[in-house]
C-alpha positions, 0 to 999 in steps of 0.5 A: 079060558080068557084071562083080564089083566089091568096094569096102571102106572103109578113103584115098585112091591114095596109098601103096596098090599096083595091083595086075595089070589096068587103071587105076582109072577117074577118077569113081571115084578122086575117090570114093577122095579125099573128105576124109570117106575121107582114113583109110580104106584102098580094094579094089576088085575088076572080073572079067568073065565070063570070070574077067579081073579087069580092076581090082585095086586094092589086093589085098594088103591083107587086107579084113574085108568086113561079110558075114563080119564079120557072123557073128562079130558076130551070134554073141558078140550072140547067146551075149550075149542067148540066140537068144530075146531081143527089142528093141524098135524105136520109130517117130516119124513125124508123118506118116499111116503106112499100116498095111495094107501092113505086114500079111501078105497 
């Protein structure tokens, strides 16, 4: 049996609607209710391999899933800087770096 799990941060469980399926387990609710997420809205869907929805928390909220949102972000960046633009990222270390790990085989 496989399970699909989707959780999106966007607060607490107060005022959210739970759709069909079971309730959110206590350990997951504890994460949802952490102070750091007080202004977040959560969505959670757990589906088993047969397609049966086991948990459907806040199903009516329309989330922008990160993988979809990236399309717009990267598209805008490409429009602004062009496909040939490069960035230099400085890397600082106080340890010895084994460059052989970064050399193609």
